[in-house]
C-alpha positions as CSV (number, residue, x, y, z in Angstrom):
1,M,119.0,78.8,49.9
2,F,118.6,82.2,51.6
3,R,115.7,81.0,53.7
4,T,117.7,77.9,54.7
5,L,120.7,80.1,55.7
6,L,118.4,82.5,57.6
7,A,116.7,79.6,59.5
8,A,120.1,78.2,60.3
9,A,121.3,81.5,61.7
10,A,118.1,82.2,63.6
11,G,118.0,78.8,65.3
12,P,121.0,79.4,67.6
13,L,120.0,83.0,68.3
14,L,116.5,81.8,69.4
15,A,117.9,79.0,71.5
16,S,120.3,81.5,73.2
17,A,117.5,83.9,74.0
18,L,115.4,81.1,75.5
19,A,118.3,80.0,77.6
20,L,118.9,83.5,78.9
21,A,115.3,83.9,80.2
22,P,115.4,81.0,82.7
23,A,118.9,82.1,83.8
24,A,117.7,85.6,84.5
25,A,114.7,84.2,86.5
26,Q,117.1,81.8,88.3
27,D,119.2,84.8,89.4
28,F,116.2,86.9,90.5
29,P,116.5,89.3,92.2
30,T,119.6,91.2,91.3
31,R,118.3,94.6,92.1
32,P,115.6,96.2,94.3
33,V,112.0,95.2,93.9
34,T,109.2,97.8,94.0
35,L,106.0,96.9,96.0
36,V,103.3,99.2,94.8
37,I,100.6,100.0,97.4
38,P,97.6,101.4,95.6
39,F,96.5,103.5,98.5
40,A,97.8,106.5,100.6
41,A,100.3,105.9,103.4
42,G,98.8,105.3,106.8
43,G,96.0,102.9,105.9
44,S,96.0,99.2,106.8
45,T,97.2,98.1,103.3
46,D,100.2,100.3,103.8
47,L,100.8,98.9,107.3
48,V,100.6,95.3,106.1
49,G,102.7,96.1,103.0
50,R,105.5,97.7,104.8
51,L,105.7,94.9,107.4
52,I,105.9,92.3,104.6
53,A,108.3,94.3,102.4
54,E,110.8,94.6,105.2
55,R,110.8,90.8,105.9
56,M,110.8,89.9,102.2
57,S,113.9,92.1,101.7
58,A,115.8,89.9,104.1
59,E,114.6,86.7,102.3
60,L,115.3,88.0,98.8
61,G,118.6,89.6,99.6
62,Q,117.5,92.8,97.8
63,P,115.5,95.8,99.1
64,V,111.7,95.6,98.6
65,V,110.9,99.3,98.2
66,V,107.4,100.5,99.0
67,E,105.8,103.0,96.6
68,N,102.4,104.4,97.5
69,K,100.3,105.2,94.4
70,G,96.7,106.0,95.5
71,G,93.7,107.0,93.4
72,A,90.6,105.6,91.8
73,G,90.0,103.2,94.6
74,G,93.3,101.5,94.0
75,N,92.9,101.3,90.2
76,L,95.8,103.6,89.5
77,G,98.4,101.6,91.4
78,A,97.1,98.3,90.2
79,A,97.1,99.4,86.6
80,Q,100.7,100.5,87.0
81,V,101.7,97.0,88.0
82,A,99.5,95.3,85.4
83,K,101.4,97.3,82.7
84,A,104.8,96.8,84.2
85,T,107.5,94.6,82.7
86,P,106.7,91.0,83.9
87,D,110.0,90.4,85.5
88,G,109.1,90.4,89.2
89,Y,110.7,93.8,89.9
90,T,107.3,95.6,90.2
91,I,104.7,93.9,92.3
92,L,101.4,94.9,93.8
93,M,99.8,94.8,97.2
94,G,96.3,93.9,96.0
95,T,93.1,94.0,98.0
96,V,89.5,93.2,97.9
97,A,89.0,96.6,96.3
98,T,91.5,96.2,93.4
99,H,90.5,92.7,92.6
100,A,86.8,92.2,93.6
101,L,85.0,95.5,94.2
102,N,86.4,97.7,91.5
103,P,85.4,95.4,88.6
104,A,81.8,95.7,89.8
105,L,82.0,99.4,90.5
106,Y,83.8,100.9,87.5
107,K,82.3,101.0,84.0
108,K,85.7,100.9,82.5
109,M,88.6,99.1,84.1
110,P,92.3,99.7,83.2
111,Y,93.1,96.0,83.9
112,D,91.4,92.7,84.3
113,P,91.6,91.4,87.9
114,V,92.2,87.8,86.7
115,T,94.1,87.9,83.4
116,S,96.3,91.0,84.0
117,F,98.1,89.5,87.0
118,A,100.1,86.5,88.1
119,P,98.9,85.7,91.7
120,V,101.7,85.3,94.2
121,S,100.3,84.9,97.8
122,L,97.3,85.7,99.9
123,L,98.8,87.4,103.0
124,A,96.1,88.4,105.5
125,I,92.4,88.9,106.3
126,V,91.7,92.2,107.9
127,P,88.7,93.3,110.0
128,N,87.1,96.7,109.6
129,V,85.9,98.8,112.5
130,L,83.3,101.6,113.1
131,V,84.9,104.5,114.9
132,V,83.8,108.0,116.0
133,N,85.5,111.1,117.3
134,P,85.7,110.9,121.1
135,D,83.5,113.9,121.5
136,F,80.7,112.4,119.4
137,P,77.7,111.8,121.6
138,A,77.1,108.1,120.6
139,K,79.1,105.6,122.7
140,T,77.7,102.4,121.3
141,T,76.4,101.1,118.0
142,E,72.9,101.2,119.5
143,E,73.2,104.8,120.4
144,L,74.6,105.7,117.0
145,I,71.6,104.1,115.2
146,A,69.2,105.9,117.5
147,L,70.9,109.2,116.9
148,L,71.0,108.7,113.1
149,K,67.3,107.8,113.1
150,K,66.4,110.8,115.2
151,E,68.2,113.2,112.9
152,P,68.5,111.5,109.5
153,G,71.0,113.1,107.1
154,K,72.6,115.4,109.7
155,Y,75.8,113.4,110.3
156,S,78.5,112.3,107.9
157,Y,81.0,109.4,107.7
158,A,84.4,109.3,106.2
159,S,85.9,106.6,104.1
160,S,89.1,105.9,102.1
161,G,87.3,106.7,98.8
162,N,84.3,106.1,96.6
163,G,83.6,102.4,96.1
164,T,86.3,101.2,98.6
165,P,85.5,98.4,101.1
166,L,85.2,101.1,103.8
167,H,82.6,103.0,101.7
168,L,80.6,99.9,101.1
169,S,80.9,99.0,104.8
170,G,79.1,102.2,105.5
171,E,76.5,101.8,102.8
172,L,75.7,98.3,104.0
173,F,75.4,99.6,107.5
174,K,73.0,102.3,106.4
175,S,70.9,99.8,104.5
176,M,70.8,97.1,107.2
177,A,70.3,99.5,110.1
178,G,67.8,101.6,108.3
179,V,69.7,104.9,108.9
180,D,70.8,107.9,106.8
181,M,74.2,109.7,106.9
182,Q,76.3,111.5,104.3
183,H,79.4,109.9,102.8
184,I,82.6,111.9,102.6
185,P,85.2,110.2,100.4
186,Y,89.0,110.8,100.9
187,Q,92.1,109.8,98.9
188,G,93.0,107.0,101.3
189,A,92.3,106.0,104.9
190,G,95.2,108.1,106.3
191,P,93.8,111.5,105.4
192,A,90.3,110.4,106.4
193,L,91.5,109.4,109.9
194,V,93.2,112.8,110.3
195,D,89.8,114.6,109.9
196,V,87.9,112.2,112.1
197,I,90.5,112.6,114.9
198,S,90.3,116.3,114.5
199,G,86.5,116.3,114.5
200,Q,86.0,117.5,110.9
201,V,84.0,114.4,110.2
202,P,82.5,112.5,113.2
203,I,82.2,108.9,111.9
204,M,84.3,106.5,109.9
205,F,84.5,102.9,108.8
206,D,88.2,102.0,108.8
207,N,90.4,99.0,108.6
208,L,91.2,97.9,112.2
209,P,95.0,97.9,111.7
210,S,95.2,101.6,110.9
211,S,92.8,102.7,113.6
212,S,93.9,100.3,116.4
213,G,96.6,102.6,117.8
214,H,94.3,105.6,117.8
215,I,91.6,103.5,119.6
216,K,94.1,102.5,122.3
217,S,95.4,106.0,122.7
218,G,91.9,107.4,123.1
219,K,92.0,109.6,119.9
220,L,89.2,107.5,118.5
221,R,86.2,105.7,120.1
222,A,85.5,102.3,118.6
223,L,81.8,101.2,118.5
224,G,82.1,97.8,116.8
225,V,84.0,95.5,114.5
226,T,82.6,94.5,111.1
227,T,83.4,90.8,111.3
228,A,80.7,88.4,112.3
229,K,82.4,87.8,115.7
230,R,84.6,89.9,118.1
231,V,88.3,90.0,117.5
232,A,91.1,88.8,119.8
233,S,92.9,92.1,120.1
234,F,89.7,94.0,121.3
235,P,87.7,91.3,123.1
236,D,85.5,93.8,124.8
237,L,84.6,95.5,121.5
238,P,81.2,94.2,120.2
239,A,80.7,93.1,116.7
240,I,78.2,95.3,114.8
241,A,76.4,92.0,114.0
242,E,75.4,91.8,117.7
243,V,73.2,94.8,117.0
244,V,72.6,94.5,113.3
245,P,72.2,90.7,112.7
246,G,74.0,89.4,109.6
247,Y,76.2,92.5,109.1
248,E,79.7,91.5,108.0
249,T,82.5,93.0,105.9
250,Y,86.3,92.7,105.9
251,T,89.2,93.2,103.5
252,W,92.3,91.2,102.5
253,N,95.8,91.8,101.3
254,A,97.6,89.8,98.7
255,I,100.7,90.1,96.4
256,F,100.4,90.0,92.7
257,A,102.9,90.3,89.8
258,P,102.2,91.3,86.2
259,A,100.8,88.5,84.0
260,G,103.6,86.8,82.2
261,T,106.0,86.9,85.1
262,P,108.2,83.7,84.9
263,P,107.0,80.9,87.2
264,E,110.4,80.7,88.8
265,V,110.2,84.4,89.8
266,V,106.7,84.0,91.1
267,A,107.9,81.0,93.1
268,K,110.7,83.0,94.7
269,L,108.3,85.9,95.6
270,N,105.8,83.4,97.0
271,A,108.4,81.7,99.2
272,A,109.6,85.1,100.5
273,A,106.1,86.3,101.2
274,N,105.1,83.1,103.0
275,K,108.3,83.1,105.0
276,A,107.6,86.6,106.1
277,L,104.3,85.4,107.6
278,T,106.2,83.0,109.9
279,D,108.4,85.8,111.4
280,P,107.5,86.3,115.1
281,K,107.7,90.1,114.8
282,V,105.4,90.2,111.8
283,L,102.9,87.9,113.6
284,A,103.0,90.0,116.7
285,R,102.3,93.1,114.8
286,F,99.5,91.4,112.9
287,N,98.0,90.3,116.3
288,D,98.2,93.9,117.5
289,F,95.7,95.0,114.9
290,S,93.8,91.7,114.5
291,A,95.0,90.9,111.0
292,T,94.8,87.1,110.5
293,P,97.9,85.8,108.6
294,V,97.0,83.4,105.8
295,G,99.7,82.5,103.3
296,S,98.9,80.6,100.1
297,T,100.1,79.1,96.8
298,P,99.7,81.3,93.7
299,E,96.9,78.9,92.6
300,E,95.0,79.3,95.8
301,L,95.2,83.0,95.5
302,G,93.9,82.8,92.0
303,E,90.9,80.8,93.1
304,H,90.3,83.2,96.0
305,V,90.1,86.2,93.6
306,K,87.5,84.4,91.5
307,K,85.4,83.6,94.5
308,E,85.6,87.2,95.8
309,I,84.5,88.6,92.5
310,A,81.5,86.3,92.5
311,K,80.7,87.2,96.2
312,W,80.9,91.0,95.9
313,A,79.4,91.7,92.5
314,P,75.8,91.2,93.7
315,I,76.5,93.2,96.9
316,V,77.9,96.2,94.9
317,K,74.9,96.0,92.6
318,A,72.4,96.0,95.5
319,S,74.2,99.1,97.0
320,G,73.6,101.0,93.8
321,A,77.2,102.3,93.8
322,Q,78.6,103.0,90.3
323,L,81.7,104.9,89.3
324,D,82.9,106.2,86.0
């Protein structure tokens, strides 16, 4: 009798709870959303994230607040989102680093790139660029290679951190060009750029969005882009592949929510993100730094992540890079 009464009482309560969950998702968002950018301010992920956050705020009717949480090649910020309440109020600006490189680089990961997240939308494909301080003697990629071969190990290059796409861009360049230079890791692209501009470190592989303004102002000299072909915003800038055949690297930006986020919430975030990619101001800024807008369904982003993991794992292994 007791069990029967308990079941009878629990039934309406359970039904009520289940009814509230879709209602809460339907009303989403009723308060600000936090977009965690897992790198320091000033890098390309930060630039893309802030552009998208501003436009998503208008679409969602609530502020999308950017929070920079750098460290461990993006793992700290990504882990924060993976462990957040799956209600859509904490989301991640993921990258090739957080979802494809780090799983191959780190012996222990604080999250799984596939099962810990609910994919939302692939936003942009972003070229990298090889830059030097304007006072550096090499003015072309050919001259840089000749200088590095003449004095192996003398020069250093900066990156946004160990195991990041920018670090691996440098290691791939060293391997394919047959040169030697020291790697200086920073806690993000922003701090690294400051030291390259000031001359503390002469060379850097950076995302083109964060360096483009400095290239145009003359604070940095660009030697080549890392994509297979030249980019529209710098048509006179050669691709490194023109000198080192087959060389190609790039990064991408995408939005993820914690696994278990209600599909209705994911759909609203997806719609807002894809709508942001149609805004003329966003597209103009993307064009300024040669980021290619993409947009996707959550399912397409999920497949993209799996393909990127399969692509980068052997490259990381061949580089010999390994992080604890």
